[in-house]
C-alpha positions, -999 to 999 in steps of 0.1 A, spaced: 0 1 1 12 38 -9 -1 70 -6 -21 84 -36 -13 117 -53 -43 131 -35 -29 124 -3 5 136 -12 -8 171 -25 -28 175 8 5 168 28 25 189 2 -4 217 11 -1 215 50 39 213 48 38 246 26 16 264 49 39 251 78 69 266 58 49 296 50 40 300 86 75 297 106 89 319 75 66 348 85 71 345 123 109 346 114 106 379 100 85 392 130 47 391 107 26 393 135 -1 364 126 -33 356 137 -28 331 171 -52 307 158 -33 296 126 -14 274 144 -39 256 164 -61 252 131 -27 240 113 -25 212 135 -57 202 137 -59 197 98 -29 178 103 -45 152 127 -78 155 108 -58 144 80 -40 118 98 -70 102 113 -88 101 81 -59 84 63 -58 62 90 -96 49 83 -92 52 48 -61 27 50 -80 5 74 -112 6 49 -89 -5 23 -70 -34 35 -107 -50 47 -123 -41 8 -121 -77 -7 -100 -76 -39 -120 -83 -73 -120 -113 -89 -99 -122 -124 -101 -149 -146 -75 -158 -177 -81 -169 -208 -48 -181 -223 -44 -194 -260 -39 -233 -255 -3 -225 -273 12 -196 -295 35 -193 -325 72 -178 -320 72 -146 -332 39 -137 -334 18 -116 -314 -15 -137 -294 -39 -123 -275 -45 -127 -237 -79 -122 -220 -88 -110 -184 -121 -107 -171 -130 -93 -139 -161 -84 -117 -162 -75 -83 -190 -71 -58 -185 -33 -47 -217 -10 -47 -202 15 -65 -178 15 -97 -145 12 -92 -112 22 -113 -86 1 -107 -47 -10 -130 -46 -43 -139 -3 -62 -149 -5 -95 -157 31 -109 -146 42 -121 -181 66 -149 -183 104 -142 -195 111 -146 -227 79 -130 -242 74 -92 -251 38 -78 -241 24 -45 -253 -10 -27 -237 0 -35 -201 -5 -22 -170 -47 -14 -185 -64 14 -162 -103 -6 -164 -137 4 -148 -158 -21 -126 -190 -15 -123 -212 -33 -102 -232 -65 -114 -211 -62 -145 -182 -83 -159 -153 -60 -179 -133 -81 -203 -98 -66 -217 -70 -81 -233 -33 -74 -240 -14 -91 -263 23 -110 -264 50 -119 -286 73 -152 -280 103 -151 -281 118 -184 -272 104 -214 -277 89 -238 -250 72 -242 -221 57 -208 -200 37 -205 -170 16 -173 -163 20 -168 -122 -4 -145 -112 -20 -108 -114 -14 -78 -102 -41 -51 -91 -35 -12 -79 -70 -8 -60 -81 27 -48 -90 33 -15 -130 44 -11 -115 80 -2 -86 78 -29 -60 87 -3 -46 52 -7 -35 24 -34 -34 -14 -26 -14 -41 -42 -29 -71 -44 -14 -99 -60 -37 -125 -74 -28 -161 -79 -36 -173 -117 -14 -201 -131 -17 -209 -158 5 -223 -186 8 -224 -224 32 -239 -252 53 -219 -278 58 -235 -309 76 -229 -342 58 -207 -367 37 -231 -382 5 -216 -385 8 -201 -421 5 -242 -432 -26 -248 -414 -42 -223 -438 -31 -245 -467 -50 -274 -453 -85 -262 -476 -62 -257 -510 -46 -283 -535 -9 -293 -525 2 -278 -559 -14 -241 -553 0 -243 -517 34 -254 -530 37 -226 -554 23 -200 -536 57 -205 -520 80 -207 -548 85 -243 -551 76 -254 -588 73 -291 -592 87 -306 -624 57 -318 -647 55 -359 -651 24 -369 -663 16 -406 -656 56 -417 -652 54 -421 -616 67 -459 -600 38 -469 -586 7 -481 -606 -24 -459 -605 -54 -469 -626 -60 -477 -661 -77 -453 -685 -81 -444 -720 -49 -438 -738 -43 -402 -746 -25 -378 -770 10 -373 -754 11 -411 -735 40 -431 -750 36 -465 -759 51 -481 -733 21 -472 -714 -2 -494 -730 -14 -523 -713 -16 -542 -741 -38 -575 -726 -63 -550 -713 -64 -532 -751 -67 -565 -767 -98 -571 -740 -115 -535 -744 -104 -538 -782 -92 -497 -778 -57 -484 -766 -58 -485 -722 -30 -470 -705 -18 -479 -673 -16 -445 -656 15 -442 -624 18 -421 -594 48 -410 -574 61 -442 -553 45 -436 -517 48 -455 -482 83 -440 -486 104 -426 -450 120 -394 -444 141 -386 -412 154 -355 -400 188 -355 -388 189 -323 -364 220 -310 -351 210 -289 -314 251 -279 -312 264 -246 -309 265 -240 -346 232 -242 -348 228 -207 -323 238 -184 -350 216 -155 -352 196 -143 -387 170 -119 -381 146 -128 -349 151 -164 -353 182 -185 -347 196 -210 -374 179 -237 -349 146 -222 -355 149 -215 -391 157 -254 -393 132 -262 -372 107 -246 -392 118 -256 -423 113 -294 -414 80 -290 -403 76 -272 -438 87 -305 -458 70 -328 -431 37 -312 -441 45 -319 -475 57 -356 -472 27 -365 -450 3 -352 -480 26 -379 -500 19 -404 -481 52 -407 -467 65 -413 -436 82 -387 -415 110 -389 -383 133 -372 -365 165 -379 -351 185 -349 -328 223 -347 -319 251 -326 -301 220 -315 -280 217 -319 -243 183 -344 -249 188 -368 -272 153 -374 -292 143 -399 -323 108 -403 -334 103 -434 -353 87 -428 -393 50 -428 -395 24 -418 -418 -6 -399 -415 -19 -363 -406 -13 -369 -373 25 -373 -369 25 -334 -376 11 -329 -343 33 -354 -327 65 -339 -343 55 -301 -331 52 -319 -298 84 -333 -297 101 -305 -309 84 -270 -292 107 -270 -264 142 -280 -285 168 -258 -280 200 -255 -293 237 -262 -266 268 -250 -264 280 -287 -274 299 -298 -306 285 -319 -336 296 -352 -332 283 -366 -366 300 -399 -363 283 -408 -334 246 -395 -349 252 -419 -376 258 -447 -356 230 -440 -331 206 -432 -363 220 -467 -379 210 -487 -348 177 -473 -347 166 -472 -384 170 -502 -404 147 -500 -434 157 -473 -462 151 -439 -456 158 -405 -467 179 -387 -441 183 -349 -443 213 -341 -422 205 -303 -409 236 -284 -399 257 -252 -402 288 -268 -424 326 -254 -410 354 -257 -433 372 -280 -409 341 -308 -414 361 -332 -436 373 -368 -428 352 -369 -401 323 -358 -416 326 -377 -448 334 -412 -432 301 -408 -414 284 -402 -444 295 -428 -464 285 -452 -437 251 -436 -437 249 -437 -473 252 -473 -474 219 -483 -460 200 -448 -466 197 -422 -492 213 -387 -477 210 -351 -480 231 -328 -465 215 -294 -454 241 -269 -444 226 -229 -434 248 -200 -449 249 -170 -423 227 -141 -441 259 -118 -432 281 -135 -453 262 -123 -485 259 -89 -478 294 -85 -471 301 -100 -502 282 -80 -520 290 -49 -502 309 -19 -518 345 -17 -504 352 20 -490 383 13 -468 406 -5 -454 384 -23 -429 358 -27 -457 387 -43 -472 395 -71 -446 359 -81 -439 357 -86 -478 387 -108 -480 379 -124 -449 343 -134 -458 352 -144 -497 382 -168 -481 355 -187 -456 332 -192 -485 357 -206 -511 368 -230 -479 330 -236 -476 323 -245 -510 357 -263 -514 342 -287 -487 305 -288 -506 326 -298 -538 347 -327 -520 313 -340 -505 295 -340 -538 328 -361 -556 320 -385 -534 283 -391 -540 271 -367 -510 245 -339 -524 247 -309 -503 218 -281 -500 234 -249 -493 211 -225 -482 207 -193 -462 182 -198 -433 148 -179 -447 149 -198 -483 158 -232 -465 125 -243 -464 109 -241 -502 148 -253 -508 142 -285 -491 107 -290 -505 117 -281 -540 147 -308 -534 125 -333 -520 99 -331 -546 127 -334 -573 139 -369 -557 101 -379 -551 97 -372 -593 128 -391 -602 127 -422 -579 160 -416 -564 151 -428 -526 
């Protein structure tokens, strides 16, 4: 509880009057004898009234608050939190509300001043923006309640425990449920290569059409129907994809609001969505993190929710990436042939150890090595050189990129495909490579 502005003004007025009376007495100005007793009377009255108002405020019950928190939030996106307040006072009340938002979230429109009317519920909201994925707890709300005579402000804490989860920014994909996958992918800038009826898995028989090849003709069906009948194929389904995700210190680089690790998670979930829509099974394995997680490949739309719940609280660590140990663990768990997408941030020192591990992995699985490239490298390489410092930055950037490109060329020479992409472009690039390989039937 603290004094209100009204009480401070009144006390300041009495203090000013006391200073004025003392100064006039020191100057020898004759004052009425009743002024000093009047001043003390006013001070005593104000003290008694303030004490009564303080006791009145202490006995006054707190308003009741209810918080409606979204069950989950998306990383980096604003979400609304709604509060409902009501009371049993006989008169209207004006108070300030501040919700204790957990660390790791930005907020707007707090604190708020609201007015409560007798017999009515007051609803208001504020916005939060998560900056880090994970599990969050909202512990309590804080109220500033004025006393009946407005001489004091009481601080009340209402325990309103609530929890929510912050997932990767996957909300844009839910809007794609009602549109065709091809149209949705074209909106993202991913282009599929046309391949009419030349997949690997038999789909149906139909009449021969212009543009069909002679290889598609089913001669037995043609003889029975006495009209050309063609076989129609579709892309092979029931394939498996496993993401081998680096959770080490290399993924802690930051580009914009998101780290490389968050960009990698978004890209993996994006490809998971597409692959599950295509009928493939998707799984996940992590390495170099504080907790090792493995989800076996499973088909069906429900697997997307399983993946989201498995990775929403994942975070990168300070540990170095041990590619050999990660490959050994995956080979021990995954026996069936699959497309393994290894997502990391390669360095020029990753050579013999990485190549040896990928060769062992490639004997059993199809491997795609994905390496994230820092956005700042492209900016430094394209920036004009106007001085000595700029020249040093340019030469260092070019030397680093050349060494990195040399590593990619050595890996490609040993049959390891490498996808080098900036974090913001990783999702569409990864989906495009998957669709191209699926069309070509290379896994």
